[in-house]
N, C-alpha and C positions, 0 to 999 in steps of 0.2 A: 318404375318396376313394382309399384304397389299391387299390380295385378296378380303377382305370384302369391300374394298373401291370402287371396280368396281360398286357395287350397288349404291354408292353415286354419280356416274356420269351419268349412262345411262338413268335414269328416266327423267332427264331434257331435253333429246333430243326429247321427244314426245310433239309436240306443236300444233297438230291439235285439233280443238275445239270439245268438247263433250257436251252432255246434262248434266245439273247440277244434277247429281245423287249422293246421299250419299252412303257410303259403310262402312261396319264394319271392320275396321283395328285395329291393336294393339294400345292401348292407348298411348304407349310409343312414337309412331311416329306421333301423331296427330299434325295438323297444328297450332292450338291455335291462329288463326287469322292472321297469317303472309301472306303477299302478295305472289303471284306466282313469281318464279324467272325468270329472263331474260335468255333465252336459247342462249348460244353462239354456233357458228358453231362447235368448237372443242368438245362440249359436246354431239353432235348428235351421235347416234348409228346406226349400220348397221344391218339390219335383214338379217341373212345369210340363214335361212331356217325355214319354218313352213309348216306342211301339210295342214293346213287351217287357214284362217284369218276370224274371225266372229265378228258379232255384233248383239245381240238379247237380250232377257230379262233374260238370265241366270245370268249375272253379272250386273244387274241393268242398262242394256243398254250400258255398256262400251265395248270397243273393246277388243278382246282377240284372242290369237293365240293358235292353238291346234296341237299336234303331232310333236315330234322331233324338238321342237323350239330351234333355236340357234340365239343368238344376240351377236354381237361383238362390243367392244368399246376399242379403243387404245390398241389392242393386247389381251384384256381379253374377254372371251366368257362365256355367260350364257346359260346353257342347262336346259330344263324343259319340262314336258309333256304339261303344259299350262302356258301362260303368259298373265295377264290381265293388260290393260293400263287404269288407271284412270287419264286421262290427265288433266281434269279440276281441279283436286285436286293435281296434280303432284305426284300421287301415282302409284306404280307398285307392282304387286304381282305375284310370280312364284309358281306354284303348281305341285307337283308330280316329284320325282327324280330331284329336283333342284340341279344344280351344277354350281358353278362359278369357272372357271379355269383362273388363272392369267398367264401373259406372263412368269413369272419367275418359273412357275411350281407349285406354291402353289394353293391349292384347298379348297373350302368349299362346303360341301354337306349337304342337309337337305330335308325334305319333302316339306317345304314351305319357301319362302322368301318374305319379305315386305320391302318397302322403301318409304320415304316421301322426295321429292326433296326440300321442303320448310324448314322443320326442319332438314333435312340432317341426319335423323336417320333411322336405319334399324333394322330388326329383322329376324333371321332364326329360324325355329321351327321344332321340331320332328326329333330325331336322328341326331342332328347336329354334323358334324365332320369337323374340320378345321385343315388342315395340311400345314406346310411350312417346309423349310429345317431344322429348329431347333426344331420343336415341333409339337404335335398333340393335339388338344383340342376336347373333346367329351362332349356334354351336350344336354339337351332337348330343351332349348331356349337360343339363343345367341343374345344379344343386342349390337348395335354399333352406335357410334356417330362420324360423320365426323368432326364437329366443335371442339369437345373436343379431337378428335383423340384417341378414346379409345373404347374398347369393354368389355362387362361383361356378366356374367350369375349369377343367384341366385337360380337356381333350382337343384343345385348339378351337378358336372361334374368332369372330369379328364383332366389333362394336362401332357403329357408325352414327353420325349425327348430320346436321345440315352441311357441314364442311369437311369433316374428317372421317376417315375409315381407319380403325385400329385393329391390327392383327396381332394375336398373341396365343401362346400355348396354354397359359393359365391366367385367369383373372378373378378377382373377388370384388363384389360390389357391396358397399356398405350403405344401406338404405337411409340411415339417419343422416349421415354426413354427405351423401352423394359422392363418395370417394370410390374410385376404381383402382385396385392394386393389380397391376399387370406383372407377370413373372414369365421369363423364358422367351427369348427372341421376339421382343415386342417391336412392332412397327406401326407408327401412326402416319397415315398418308393424307395429306391435304393438298389443295390446289397450289400452295406456295412453297411447301417444304415437306420433308420426310424425316420423321424421328425414329431412330432405331436404338434399342438398348435391351439389357436383360431384366431390368427391374424398374418399372415406372409407375408412379401413382398420379392419378389425375382426378381433380375435383370437377364434376360435371356442372356444378353451379357456378363456380368462379372461373372455370376453364384454365386452371393452373395445374401444370404437370411438374412432378418432382422426380429427379433421377437418382438412382442408387446403384451405380455401376457404370461401366464404360458405355457412353451414350453419344450418338451423333445426330445433329440436326443439319440436314442438307438442303440447300436452296435448290428448288426444282428447276428454276430457269437457268441457273448456273451452278451445276453440281460441285465445281471446284470451290465455291464459297460455302463453307460449312462450319459448324461448331462441334467441338469434342469436349466432353467433360466426364468425370467419374462421380461427381456429386453436384447437383444444381437444380434450379427451378426455371420453368419456362411458362410465361404468360401467353397462352395461345391466341387470345384475342388481340392483345397489343404487340405480340411477337417480340417480347422482351425476355432475354436470357440472363439469369444470375448464376454464375459459375464459381464453384468453391474448391474444387480438387482436381489437380492434374489437367487443367483445362487449356484448350487452344481454340483460337478463332482464325479460320482460314479465309482470306479475302484478297481478291485481286492478285493472286499468286504470292501473297505474303502470309506470315503466321505470327499472331500475337499470343503470348503466353504470360501467365501471372498467377499469383496465389489466389486472389479474388478478382473476378472479372464480370463485366456487364456488356451486353450487346443488344442493340435494337435492330431487328431485321427490317423494319420499315424505314427508319432514318439512315441506317448504316453507321450509326455512331456506336463506338465501343470504348471501354476503358478498363484498365487493369492496375492493381496495386500489389505491392510486395516485390517479389523477384520477377520483374517484368522484362520480357525480351520481345523485340519486333524483328523477325527474320525475313529477309528478302532474298531468297535463293537465286532468283534470276539476276538481280543486281549484285549478288554476292556481297551482301552487306547486312549486318545486324546491329541493332541498337539495344542497349540495356539500361535499366534505371529502376527507380522505386515507384514511379507512377507514369502511366502512358495513356494516351488517347488516340483513337483512329477515326477517320472520317472516310468511310468506304466510297461514298459517291464523289467526294472530292479527290480521292486517292491520295490522302495525306495523313500524316501522323505526327504526334508530339510526345516527347519524353522529358520528364523532369526528375528531381530528387536523385542527384548524383548520376546523371546520364552519361554514357559514352557510346560511341559508334565505331565499328570496325569495318573498313572497306577491305575485303579479302582479295589479295592479289597473289599470283603464283609465286613470286619471289620475295616481295616486300610489301606487306599490308600497311594500310594507313589507319591511324587511330585519331578519333576526335573526341573532345569532351567540352562541356560548358554547363551553365546553369539550366539551359533549355536547348533541346535539339529537335529540329523539325525535319521531316522528310516528305517529299511529295513528287508527283509526276505530272507533266504537262505535255500536250501534243506538240510535236516538232513542227515549227512554222514552215519548214521546207517540205514536210510530209506528214499530214495530219493523221495518217494511219499508224504512225510511230509515236512513241512517247520518249521524253527525256526525263531523267531522274535527277533530283536536286536534294542536297543536304545543307541545312543551315544550323549553325551553333551560335547561340546568343549569350552574351554576358560572360566575360572571362573565358573566352574560347581558347582551347589548346589543340594542337595537332602534332602528331609524331609519325615520322617515317625514318627509316634508318639513316638516310643521308640528308634529312631536312626536318627540323622541328620548329614550331612556331607558336606564338601567342598573339592574341588581339582581342579587342572587345567583342568582335563577332567575325565569324567565318562563313562564307557561302561557297559551296562546292557543287559545280555542275559535273555530276558523275559520268554522264554520257559523253560530254565533250572533253572532260578532264581539265577543267579550269577552276581554280580555287581563288577566291577573293578574300583578302584579309582587311578588315576595316577598323579604324580608330586605334592608334598607337600599336600598329603591328610590329612584330619583331620576329625575324626568322634566322635560325642558325643552321649552318651547313659545315660540318667539320669544325675547323677553328676560324670560321668566318661568320660574320653577323651582318644582316641587312635590316634596315629600318626605314620608315617613311610614313607619309600620311596614309597611303594605301599600297598594299602589295598584292600582285596577281601572280599566281604560279600556274604554269602550263605543263600538264602531264602529257606524255606520249602514251596514248591509250593502247598501243601495241606492246611497247616495251615496259609500260607501267612505271616509267621513271619520269622525273621532272626534267623537261627540256630547257625551260627558261623562266625567268622572273621579270616582271615589270614593276618598278617602284615609282609611284606617282606622288610627287610633292615631297620636298625635304628628303630626298633619297640619300642614304648614307650607308656605305659598306665599310666594314672594318675587318681586317685580317691580321691574325697574330703572326708576327714575323717568323718566329720559330716556336712551334708548338711543344718542343722538347725542353724548353726552359721556362722559367718564370720571370724573365726580364720584361720590364714595362716598355715593350716595343710593339707598336701596332701600325701597319700600313692602313691608310684611310683614303677614301675617295667619296665625294659628295657632289650634289647638284640638285636641280629641280626634278629631273626625270632620269631614270636609270633602267637599262635593260641588262640583265645578267644571264649568261649562257652557261649551261652545264655540259660537261664532257666526262664520260665514265663515272657518272653519279656525283661529280664534284664541281663546284663553281670554278669555271675556267676563264671566262672573259666578262668584262663589264663595259658598257658604253653609257657615258653620262652626258646629258644635254642640258644646257642652261646653267650659267654660273658654276661651271664645273671647277672643282678644286681637288687637290690631292696632296697627301703627305706620305712620302715613300722613303723607307730606309734603303740606302744604296750600298751594295757590297761589290767587291771585286775579288779576283783571285790573286793572292800574293805569289809572285813569280818564284820566290825562293822556297816558301813553305808549301805552296800549292793549296793553301787553305783559304777559305773566305776571309776577306779583310774589309772591315767597315770603312767606307769612304765618307759617308755622311748622310744627310737627309735632304731630299729634293722636295721643294714646295712649288706646286704648279697651280696656275689659274688660267682657265681657258673657257671658250664657249662650248667646246665639245672635247671630252677626254675618252680615249680608248685605252683600256687597261687589261693586262694579261696577268692572271693569278698563276704564280708558279709554286713549286713545292714549298719554298720557304721565302717567298717574296712577292712583290707586286711590281710589274713592269709597265710603265706608261709607254705605250707604243705609239700613241698619237695625242697631240695637244694642239687643237686648231681654233681659229677665230679669237684674235686678241690674246695669243698665248704669251704667258710670262712664267718662266721657270727658273728657279735659283736653287743651287745645291750648296748646302752649308756643311762644313766639317763638324764633327761631333763636338769639337772644342769651341765652335762659334755659335751654336744654336741653344737658346735657353730651353730648359725642360718644359716650361709651360707652352712653348711654341711647337712642341712635338705632337700636340694633339689639338684638334679643333675644339672650339669652346663648347660645342654640343656633343662632345664625345660621350658615348653611353654604353660602353662594353658591360654586359650583364651576365654574370655567372651564377648569381643567387637563384634566379627564376628559370634558368635554362633547363629544358627538358632533355634528360640524358637517356632515359629508358621509357618504354611506353606506359609503365605504371605511374610515371610522374604526372600524367595528364589527369589522374583520378583526384588530384587535389588542386586547389587554386594555384599554389606555388609549391614546388618541392622544398623551397627555402634552404637551399644549400648554403654552406658557409662561403662567404664571398672570398674568392681567390685573391691573395695578396701578391702583387707583383713588385719586383725589386727594380728601382730606377738605376740605370747605369749612367751616372753623371760624372764619372771620374775625369775624363778628358776635359769636360767643360769646367769642372771645379778647379783642375790644375791650371787651365788657361786663365780662369778668373782670378786665381791666386797670384799668378804671374803678373796679371794686369794690375791687381791691387798693390803688389810689391813695387811695381814701376811707378804707380801713382804716388806711393808713399815716398819713394826716392825723390821724385820731382817736388813734392811738397817740402821735403827736407832741405832742398837746395834754395828754396825761396827765402829771402831775408825776413827775419823776424822783427816785427814792430815792438819797440820797447816803450812803455809809458814813462815819461819823465815826471 
């Protein structure tokens, strides 16, 4: 844009006196009382050609040149149909096919050009086109200021380079820094993206754009993939966005938000820090955390720093938390036109649903098929029932959004509180190699245990006189396969097959230590009771203290001890002589 500076030099070369006539020039270039400048020899211009040189009443008695006018100054040439010299006021005006060609090949064309040598301000009007090696500016009126070393327009225009076309209501070009300040409904159109916002600054040397206000960067190939920010920077050559205020990255029908964000339009990699949220409206799931990364081309994301995920369901949402959470999509092997969604929680994973809560080292959830895998020391609670094993798989009904069943693989162990209304140390237990647990009405109803199946069941009956439950004793069973039915306050062994051995012991005949398996692991300290409990590694509740009911056993043991004492008393005593 140095070409516009020629007009800043050549007017000062005209020093011949004229009558003091006034003229109607653009207010922007008015003198405002400044003295006429001293004309230096190097500021003088050379008139190369003019068909006629006139002075009459046409332009208030001022000199003017007509026809193929050419004026040269330090290698720059001004062409016009007419050039008027308002020498007394240090003003010049070029009319008709005005063209200023600089020595470096840059050019400005317009219907009219005006310049004031005192204010050192100029204006080009009507179909203005400014071209230089880097860009072309088109507007209706272009203002320029030599002292401020800048040019601007406010009547709407375009700025284009080899790749981009910029549309704006107003723009200021700073010649020293090569910065363009766009204001008012700015649009930058390129082959790959479209940028729109109210206030954008762009450096033509570095090709870096800064945003000051609500701005959108839209992917031309896929308009749903876009970036929104209210304060940010965009490197147009590397297509990198740095976002600092109320920003959002829309990709693959997902939305990433955060306090500070970064996104690379070429690689599809993005990251966010602060209050980060990854929202997936189609999957009806969002993930929150302190730091997140997305990989657009792999359709995957990662969240750390206290992350948790919420799978939104109509009646009962599911919550996940861990040290790290991943989400990704993969083509369906049965139909590659469809995708399946997956969620993984690593290290100290926790899950909460109103009727099922769990913990494990890691959790993998197939959201599409409704299958959840819990790995390494998994533990799952449902009501007053607890399930553990080497691995737990939960199967959701994707229609009802409820858990239908569980599979426990390796060291399967289910524990059920005999009566949840008291604090007696009484638990029904069933264990084996493998276990399948079935839900009914959102509660654990049945269990089938296969391989070294064992059970400890507290047995009650109804007292015929009082019509109240009466404890009969405890049944210990060992079978190849056990079928168990969980009732409101008990566990009923409905089948015990393959090498079945079952014995029922009265409460007075079974030792307290035999009422639990050796690996009994009822856990109330780490149990997740509300969804907020997943936000910490463990809620660390005070361990519930249960009271052992050993009265009948102790009475029987005392009676046995008394009888033993009587027998010992009857034995003759040996006396030393």
